C-alpha positions in Angstrom: -134.0 82.9 183.0 -130.8 81.0 182.1 -129.0 79.8 185.2 -125.5 78.5 184.8 -124.3 76.7 187.9 -120.5 76.5 188.3 -118.7 73.6 190.1 -115.9 74.3 192.6 -113.2 73.9 189.9 -114.8 76.8 188.0 -116.3 75.0 185.0 -120.0 75.0 184.2 -121.8 72.1 185.8 -123.5 70.8 182.6 -125.1 67.8 184.4 -126.9 70.0 187.0 -128.0 72.5 184.3 -129.3 69.8 182.0 -131.3 68.2 184.8 -132.7 71.5 186.0 -133.9 72.6 182.6 -135.2 69.2 181.6 -137.2 69.0 184.7 -138.5 72.6 184.1 -139.5 71.7 180.6 -141.4 68.6 181.7 -143.2 70.5 184.5 -144.2 73.3 182.1 -145.5 70.8 179.6 -147.6 69.1 182.3 -149.0 72.4 183.3 -149.6 73.3 179.6 -147.3 76.3 180.0 -145.9 76.0 176.4 -144.0 79.3 176.5 -142.2 78.1 179.7 -141.5 74.8 178.1 -140.1 76.4 175.0 -137.9 78.7 177.1 -136.6 75.7 179.1 -135.7 74.0 175.8 -133.8 77.0 174.6 -132.0 77.2 178.0 -131.3 73.4 177.8 -129.8 74.0 174.4 -127.7 76.8 176.0 -126.1 74.2 178.3 -124.4 72.7 175.4 -121.2 74.1 173.9 -121.2 76.2 170.8 -120.2 73.3 168.7 -123.1 71.2 169.9 -126.1 73.6 169.8 -129.3 72.2 168.4 -131.3 74.2 165.9 -134.9 74.6 167.0 -136.9 75.6 163.9 -140.4 74.4 163.3 -140.4 75.2 159.6 -137.1 73.3 159.0 -138.5 70.4 161.0 -141.7 70.2 159.1 -139.8 70.4 155.8 -137.5 67.5 156.7 -140.4 65.4 158.1 -142.4 65.9 154.9 -139.6 64.2 152.9 -139.6 61.1 155.2 -143.0 59.6 154.4 -142.6 56.1 153.0 -144.7 53.2 151.8 -143.8 49.8 153.1 -144.1 46.9 150.6 -145.2 43.7 152.2 -144.1 41.6 149.1 -140.6 42.8 148.6 -137.6 43.0 150.9 -134.3 44.9 151.2 -131.0 44.0 153.0 -130.1 46.0 156.0 -126.8 45.8 157.8 -127.0 45.8 161.6 -124.0 46.0 164.0 -124.4 43.3 166.7 -122.7 43.6 170.1 -121.5 47.1 169.4 -118.5 48.1 171.5 -117.8 44.5 172.7 -115.1 42.1 171.8 -117.3 40.0 169.5 -118.7 43.0 167.6 -119.8 42.0 164.0 -122.1 43.0 161.2 -125.2 41.0 160.4 -127.3 41.4 157.2 -131.0 41.0 157.7 -133.9 41.3 155.3 -136.6 43.9 156.1 -139.7 45.1 154.2 -138.7 47.5 151.5 -139.4 51.2 152.2 -140.4 53.3 149.2 -140.4 57.1 149.6 -143.8 58.5 148.7 -142.4 60.9 146.1 -141.0 57.9 144.1 -144.3 56.0 143.9 -146.7 56.7 141.0 -150.3 55.8 141.8 -152.2 54.6 138.7 -156.0 54.7 138.4 -157.4 51.6 136.6 -160.8 51.9 134.9 -162.4 48.5 134.9 -164.5 47.7 131.8 -166.5 45.2 133.9 -168.2 47.8 136.1 
């Protein structure tokens, strides 16, 4: 199904290809045609050069997402550096305090048995 339009100069027209397959994927999702949407995503990926291909793998995605669960502590903070006005003449770094994020695998949950109950 992969269509590769070529512009008059002879190079692939990535913009047209990207737009076509993105629209196809969205239309297939709206019609609940998940096989068509998946095919459009693979073709959309094919529009990219070899160095830019995106790996589409459900198992790898689930494995990476499982490691990203965090608890957010409301009583402690951490410093985070943000770049303000990126790409402009007055670009600078700003340190802000945000609630601390603790990965779930580093938190040990204790059970307390109360003698008063």
